[in-house]
C-alpha positions in Angstrom: 110.4 50.8 38.1 112.5 47.7 39.1 112.2 44.8 36.9 110.7 42.6 39.6 107.9 45.0 40.2 107.2 45.4 36.5 107.0 41.5 36.1 104.5 41.3 39.0 102.5 44.0 37.6 102.3 42.3 34.2 101.3 39.0 35.8 98.4 40.7 37.7 97.3 42.3 34.4 97.3 39.1 32.6 95.5 37.3 35.4 92.7 40.1 35.4 92.4 39.8 31.6 92.1 36.1 31.8 89.5 36.2 34.6 87.5 38.9 32.7 87.7 36.6 29.5 86.6 33.6 31.5 83.7 35.6 33.0 82.7 36.8 29.4 82.9 33.2 28.2 81.0 31.9 31.0 78.3 34.4 30.6 78.1 33.8 26.9 77.8 30.1 27.4 75.2 30.5 30.2 73.1 32.9 27.9 73.5 30.2 25.0 72.5 27.4 27.3 69.6 29.6 28.7 68.1 30.3 25.2 68.6 26.8 24.1 66.7 25.6 27.4 63.9 27.9 26.6 63.6 26.7 23.1 63.6 23.0 24.4 61.0 23.9 27.2 58.7 25.5 24.4 59.0 22.6 22.2 58.1 20.3 25.1 55.1 22.4 25.9 54.0 22.2 22.2 54.6 18.4 22.2 52.6 18.1 25.4 49.8 20.2 24.0 49.8 18.2 20.6 49.7 14.9 22.8 46.7 16.3 24.7 44.9 17.2 21.5 45.6 13.8 20.0 44.7 11.7 23.1 44.7 12.1 26.9 47.1 10.3 29.2 44.7 7.4 29.8 44.2 6.8 26.2 48.0 6.9 25.5 48.5 4.3 28.1 45.8 2.0 26.5 46.8 3.1 22.9 47.8 -0.6 22.0 44.6 -2.0 23.4 42.5 0.5 21.6 43.9 0.2 18.2 44.9 -3.5 18.4 47.8 -5.2 16.4 49.8 -2.6 14.5 51.0 -4.0 11.1 54.8 -3.4 10.7 55.7 -0.1 9.0 52.4 1.7 10.0 51.6 4.0 12.9 48.9 3.6 15.4 46.9 6.4 13.9 47.3 5.0 10.4 46.0 1.6 11.7 43.1 3.3 13.2 42.3 5.1 9.9 42.6 1.8 8.0 40.1 0.2 10.5 37.7 3.2 10.0 38.0 2.8 6.2 37.0 -0.8 6.6 34.0 0.0 8.5 32.9 2.9 6.3 33.5 0.7 3.2 31.3 -2.0 4.8 28.5 0.6 5.1 28.8 2.5 1.8 30.9 0.3 -0.3 34.3 0.6 -1.9 36.2 2.6 -2.7 36.4 5.1 0.2 37.3 8.5 -0.7 40.4 10.1 0.9 38.9 12.5 3.3 38.7 13.4 6.9 37.2 10.9 9.5 34.4 13.3 10.3 33.3 13.5 6.8 33.6 9.7 6.4 31.4 9.0 9.3 29.0 11.8 8.5 28.6 10.4 4.9 28.0 6.9 6.3 25.4 8.1 8.8 23.7 10.0 5.9 23.4 7.0 3.8 22.2 4.8 6.7 19.6 7.2 8.2 17.1 7.1 5.1 17.3 3.2 5.2 16.6 3.0 8.8 13.7 5.6 8.4 12.2 3.1 5.7 12.8 0.2 7.8 10.9 1.9 10.8 7.7 1.6 8.7 7.9 -2.1 9.0 9.7 -2.6 12.3 9.3 -0.3 15.2 12.8 1.5 15.8 13.6 4.1 18.5 13.4 7.6 16.9 14.5 11.0 18.1 13.5 14.5 17.1 16.0 16.4 15.0 18.4 18.8 16.9 18.0 21.9 14.6 20.3 24.0 16.7 23.1 21.5 16.5 22.6 21.1 12.8 22.7 24.9 12.3 25.9 25.0 14.2 27.5 22.5 12.0 26.3 24.2 8.8 27.4 27.6 10.2 31.1 26.7 10.4 31.8 23.9 7.7 35.4 25.0 7.3 36.3 25.3 10.9 38.9 22.8 12.0 37.1 22.3 15.4 33.9 21.3 13.5 35.7 17.8 13.0 34.9 17.1 16.7 31.2 17.6 16.1 28.9 14.6 17.0 28.3 12.5 13.9 24.8 11.8 15.1 24.2 15.5 14.8 25.2 15.4 11.2 23.0 12.5 10.7 20.1 14.4 12.3 20.7 17.2 10.0 20.7 14.9 7.0 17.3 13.5 8.2 15.8 16.7 9.2 13.5 16.9 6.3 11.9 13.7 7.5 11.0 15.0 10.8 11.9 12.6 13.7 14.9 10.3 12.8 16.1 6.9 13.9 18.5 7.2 16.8 21.6 5.3 15.8 22.7 5.2 19.4 19.8 2.7 20.0 19.7 0.8 16.7 22.1 -1.9 15.6 22.3 -2.6 11.9 22.9 -6.4 12.5 19.7 -6.5 14.7 17.6 -4.5 12.1 18.8 -6.8 9.3 18.1 -9.9 11.3 14.6 -8.6 12.2 14.0 -7.8 8.6 15.0 -11.2 7.4 12.9 -12.8 10.2 9.9 -10.6 9.1 10.5 -11.6 5.5 10.5 -15.2 6.3 7.5 -14.9 8.4 5.6 -13.1 5.5 6.8 -15.8 3.0 5.5 -18.6 5.2 2.2 -16.8 5.8 1.7 -16.2 2.2 2.5 -19.9 1.5 0.1 -21.0 4.1 -2.7 -18.6 2.8 -2.0 -19.7 -0.8 -2.5 -23.4 0.3 -5.6 -22.5 2.2 -6.9 -20.7 -0.8 -6.0 -23.4 -3.1 -7.8 -26.1 -0.8 -10.9 -23.9 -0.6 -11.0 -23.3 -4.4 -10.7 -27.0 -5.1 -13.6 -27.7 -2.7 -15.7 -25.0 -4.1 -15.0 -26.2 -7.6 -16.0 -29.7 -6.7 -19.1 -28.4 -5.1 -20.1 -26.3 -8.0 -19.4 -29.2 -10.4 -21.7 -31.5 -8.2 -24.2 -28.8 -8.3 -24.0 -28.2 -11.9 -24.1 -31.9 -12.7 -27.3 -32.3 -10.6 -28.8 -29.3 -12.1 -28.2 -30.7 -15.6 -29.6 -33.9 -14.6 -32.7 -32.4 -13.3 -33.1 -29.9 -16.2 -32.9 -32.9 -18.6 -35.6 -34.7 -16.7 -37.8 -31.5 -16.6 -37.2 -31.3 -20.3 -38.4 -34.9 -20.9 -41.5 -34.3 -18.7 -42.3 -31.3 -20.7 -42.1 -33.2 -23.9 -44.3 -35.8 -22.6 -46.8 -33.2 -21.4 -46.7 -31.6 -24.8 -47.2 -34.8 -26.6 -50.1 -35.6 -24.3 -51.6 -32.2 -25.0 -51.2 -33.0 -28.8 -52.8 -36.4 -28.5 -55.6 -34.8 -26.5 -56.2 -32.3 -29.1 -56.1 -35.0 -31.9 -58.5 -37.1 -29.7 -60.9 -34.2 -29.4 -60.9 -33.7 -33.1 -61.5 -37.4 -33.6 -64.3 -37.2 -31.0 -65.9 -34.5 -32.9 -65.8 -36.6 -36.2 -66.7 -39.9 -34.9 -69.7 -41.6 -33.4 -70.7 -41.9 -29.7 -68.8 -45.1 -29.3 -65.6 -43.5 -30.6 -66.3 -40.5 -28.4 -66.6 -42.9 -25.5 -63.2 -44.7 -26.3 -61.5 -41.4 -26.9 -62.9 -39.9 -23.7 -61.4 -42.9 -21.9 -58.1 -42.3 -23.5 -58.2 -38.6 -22.6 -58.9 -39.6 -19.0 -56.0 -41.9 -19.1 -53.8 -39.1 -20.7 -55.0 -36.5 -18.0 -54.0 -39.1 -15.3 -50.6 -39.5 -16.9 -50.4 -35.8 -17.1 -51.2 -35.4 -13.3 -48.6 -38.1 -12.5 -46.0 -36.3 -14.6 -46.9 -33.0 -13.0 -46.5 -34.6 -9.6 -43.3 -36.1 -10.6 -42.2 -32.7 -11.8 -43.0 -31.1 -8.6 -41.1 -33.8 -6.7 -38.1 -33.3 -8.7 -38.2 -29.6 -8.1 -38.5 -30.1 -4.5 -35.4 -32.5 -4.7 -33.6 -29.8 -6.5 -34.4 -27.3 -3.7 -33.4 -29.8 -1.1 -30.0 -30.5 -3.0 -29.4 -26.6 -3.3 -30.2 -26.1 0.4 -27.8 -28.9 1.3 -25.1 -27.4 -0.9 -25.6 -24.1 0.8 -25.3 -25.6 4.2 -22.0 -27.4 3.1 -20.6 -24.2 1.9 -21.6 -22.5 5.2 -19.9 -25.4 7.2 -16.8 -25.1 5.1 -16.8 -21.3 5.5 -16.9 -21.9 9.4 -14.1 -24.4 9.2 -12.0 -22.4 6.8 -13.2 -18.9 6.0 -13.5 -18.2 2.4 -11.1 -15.7 0.7 -12.0 -12.0 0.7 -14.3 -11.5 -2.3 -13.5 -7.8 -2.4 -9.7 -8.4 -2.4 -9.4 -7.2 -6.0 -11.1 -3.9 -5.2 -8.2 -3.0 -2.8 -5.5 -3.6 -5.4 -4.0 -0.2 -6.4 -3.8 0.7 -10.0 -0.5 2.8 -9.7 1.5 5.1 -7.5 2.4 8.8 -7.3 5.9 9.5 -8.7 6.1 13.2 -8.2 4.3 15.9 -6.2 4.3 19.7 -7.0 2.6 21.3 -4.0 3.0 24.8 -5.4 0.8 24.0 -8.5 -1.3 21.2 -6.8 -0.3 18.8 -9.5 1.1 15.2 -9.2 2.7 12.7 -11.6 1.4 9.0 -11.9 3.3 6.2 -13.3 0.3 5.4 -15.8 0.1 6.7 -19.3 -1.5 6.2 -22.7 -0.2 2.6 -22.9 -2.2 1.8 -19.9 -5.4 3.3 -21.4 -5.3 6.4 -19.3 -7.3 9.5 -20.7 -7.9 13.1 -19.8 -10.7 13.5 -17.3 -10.0 10.0 -15.5 -10.2 10.4 -11.7 -8.3 8.4 -9.0 -8.4 8.2 -5.3 -5.2 8.6 -3.4 -4.3 6.4 -0.4 -1.2 6.3 2.0 1.5 4.1 0.8 1.9 2.5 4.2 -1.8 2.0 5.3 -3.0 0.9 2.0 -6.6 1.1 0.8 -9.1 1.0 3.8 -12.2 -1.2 3.9 -14.6 1.8 3.4 -12.5 3.2 0.4 -12.3 6.7 1.8 -9.2 8.3 0.3 -6.9 10.9 1.6 -7.2 12.9 -1.5 -8.8 12.8 -5.0 -7.1 13.8 -8.4 -8.2 14.2 -11.9 -6.0 13.6 -15.1 -5.5 16.5 -17.3 -2.3 15.6 -19.3 -1.4 12.0 -20.6 2.0 11.0 -21.9 3.0 7.5 -23.1 4.2 6.1 -19.8 3.1 8.9 -17.1 0.3 11.3 -16.8 -0.3 14.6 -14.8 -3.2 15.0 -12.5 -4.6 18.0 -10.6 -5.6 17.6 -7.0 -9.4 18.1 -6.7 -9.5 17.6 -2.9 -6.9 16.7 -0.2 -6.4 16.7 3.5 -4.2 19.5 4.8 -2.9 17.5 7.7 -2.3 14.5 5.5 -1.0 15.7 2.1 0.2 13.5 -0.8 3.5 12.0 -0.8 5.6 10.2 -3.4 4.9 6.4 -3.6 1.2 7.0 -2.2 -1.3 4.6 -4.0 -3.9 5.4 -6.5 -6.9 3.4 -7.5 -10.3 3.7 -9.5 -12.8 0.7 -9.1 -14.1 1.0 -12.4 -11.2 1.8 -14.6 -8.7 -1.1 -15.4 -5.6 -1.0 -17.5 -6.1 -4.6 -18.7 -9.7 -5.3 -19.1 -13.3 -3.9 -19.0 -15.0 -4.4 -15.6 -18.5 -5.5 -15.6 -21.1 -3.9 -13.2 -24.7 -4.5 -12.2 -26.8 -1.7 -10.7 -29.8 -2.1 -8.5 -31.9 -0.1 -5.9 -32.6 3.5 -5.2 -30.1 6.1 -5.1 -29.9 9.7 -3.8 -27.1 10.9 -6.2 -27.0 14.6 -5.2 -27.6 14.1 -1.6 -30.7 16.2 -1.2 -32.6 13.4 0.7 -34.8 12.2 -2.0 -34.6 9.4 -4.4 -33.5 10.2 -8.0 -35.4 7.8 -10.3 -33.0 8.5 -13.1 -29.9 7.7 -10.9 -29.2 4.2 -12.4 -28.9 5.8 -15.7 -26.5 8.5 -14.5 -24.4 6.0 -12.6 -24.3 3.7 -15.8 -23.2 6.6 -17.8 -20.4 7.3 -15.3 -19.1 3.6 -15.5 -19.2 3.5 -19.3 -17.3 7.0 -19.4 -14.6 5.4 -17.1 -14.4 2.3 -19.6 -16.6 -0.1 -17.7 -19.7 -2.2 -18.8 -23.2 -2.6 -17.3 -25.4 -5.7 -17.5 -29.0 -6.4 -16.3 -28.3 -9.7 -14.5 -25.6 -11.0 -12.2 -23.4 -13.8 -13.8 -20.0 -15.4 -13.3 -18.5 -12.6 -15.5 -19.8 -9.8 -13.2 -17.0 -8.0 -11.4 -18.9 -5.7 -9.0 -22.6 -4.9 -8.0 -23.6 -1.5 -6.9 -26.7 -1.6 -4.5 -28.6 1.5 -3.5 -31.2 1.5 -0.9 -34.0 -1.2 -0.9 -36.9 0.0 -3.0 -39.9 0.9 -1.0 -43.3 -0.6 -2.1 -46.3 1.3 -1.3 -49.6 -0.4 0.0 -51.7 -2.0 -2.8 -54.1 0.6 -3.9 -57.8 0.2 -3.1 -60.5 0.6 -5.7 -61.1 4.1 -4.6 -57.3 4.9 -5.1 -57.4 3.4 -8.5 -60.3 5.4 -9.5 -58.8 8.6 -8.2 -55.5 7.6 -9.9 -55.7 5.2 -12.8 -51.8 4.7 -12.8 -51.8 3.7 -9.0 -51.8 -0.1 -9.7 -49.2 0.4 -12.4 -46.9 2.1 -9.9 -47.6 -0.4 -7.4 -46.7 -3.3 -9.7 -43.5 -1.3 -11.0 -42.3 -1.0 -7.3 -42.9 -4.6 -6.4 -41.0 -5.5 -9.6 -38.1 -3.2 -8.7 -38.0 -4.7 -5.1 -38.1 -8.2 -6.5 -35.1 -7.5 -8.9 -33.2 -5.8 -6.0 -33.7 -9.0 -3.8 -32.7 -11.1 -6.9 -29.4 -9.2 -7.6 -28.4 -9.2 -4.0 -29.1 -13.1 -3.7 -27.3 -13.8 -7.0 -24.3 -11.6 -5.9 -24.1 -13.6 -2.6 -24.4 -16.8 -4.4 -21.6 -16.0 -6.9 -19.3 -14.3 -4.6 -19.4 -11.0 -6.4 -18.4 -7.9 -4.4 -21.1 -5.5 -3.5 -20.6 -1.8 -3.0 -22.7 0.9 -1.8 -23.1 4.2 -3.6 -20.9 6.0 -1.1 -18.1 3.3 -1.2 -18.4 3.5 -5.2 -17.7 7.2 -5.0 -14.7 6.8 -2.7 -13.2 4.1 -4.9 -13.5 6.1 -8.0 -12.1 9.4 -6.6 -15.4 11.2 -7.6 -16.9 11.9 -4.2 -15.7 15.5 -4.2 -17.2 16.3 -7.7 -20.6 14.7 -7.4 -22.4 18.0 -6.5 -20.7 20.0 -9.0 -22.4 21.2 -12.3 -21.9 18.7 -15.1 -20.8 15.8 -12.7 -23.1 13.5 -14.8 
């Protein structure tokens, strides 16, 4: 081959080799750039998805307005977490444990819900029924990362599900609740101060009226004593004169008889003065009663039965499986086995009729607490912790004094039991109380049965047929007179009066009265 042709062939070969090399390089670079572009596109999609999970476009645009001022060196998310910790610390207190925002908010809601539920007993708050389905859904997947997006209200509802309906935090503001509580507290304090001042004024007026009445009574009593002494002296002189008349002559008899006439005239005058004084005493007592009535109309007197509605203790533990409760009273408070109590709702207090929701009987006593078995209760209204307990007779600090009068049907068979007063007295003494015959300033309570019935006065024929008929009639009259006297004395001395039914309710003994051995 000629040299020129060989050089041309070599040049073409070099050119083809260079073109093939360039194509290989171009393809290699294109493949590398394609692979890199795919990696960048995948990273971009992952970043876009992370952005969507973190916040939407609108939230990203307003991120500065949502978070607020960002301290130097901190991220927007860190600033938001710091603000959340401050809010949770304000609710639960410091320090705030390092955990997820979901757990922090849920724990704060759990701590707030019971407080709002208690506040709801004093201030009406909007409530909602617990969402059991949502609560079960949260409990079914506690470790799931998506559970962090669960509604914290659902967690709070789950925490308060044991209490039934819970307070809806979406409609309740803590600041408004605290403000309402403070206003209610101040209103209660003002009412208490006003009532206390009224009570003090009434007490001072009553003490002054009693002092005046006592002074008048002492004065009239002293005058009556003087008149009686004069009458006794006149009777003595009269007897002496009669003896002298029997011993002396007719002239002495005449003189002495004149003296006797004068003495009788003086005695009649003294008797008239005594009757006048008694009438003045009655007028003074009537005026005093009218004055007390007028004062009562202007300012009603305090509730004389208020002491009876004061609870003796409260329930601190309830065991429904054994029907046993624990009470915050023990041997140090003079509690003993067999003592009965009535149980009342902690929110409603003791009603006027004294009818309890349940009755219990103490069977075990410790130094500070005691255990009692439930003898009767309402299925729809069971005993709860902090419910009130009370017994009208029993008192941890003193012995209450009682007076019993009237007829009683203690076994509920429709007939009067003539030994009922003795049985009731035995119950009172068993529970640590005392019984007296008459009402005095030291009497705490009066138990009145029905008014005794007095039969017609027996005729001669009835007395002949039944020699004890007149004795029965007189005994019935005496019982009626004593009944009226006790009732009047209790009204005058402001002693609380209880019927037999209310007496049983207040002592927690109504459910056992028909059982054998109740008395």
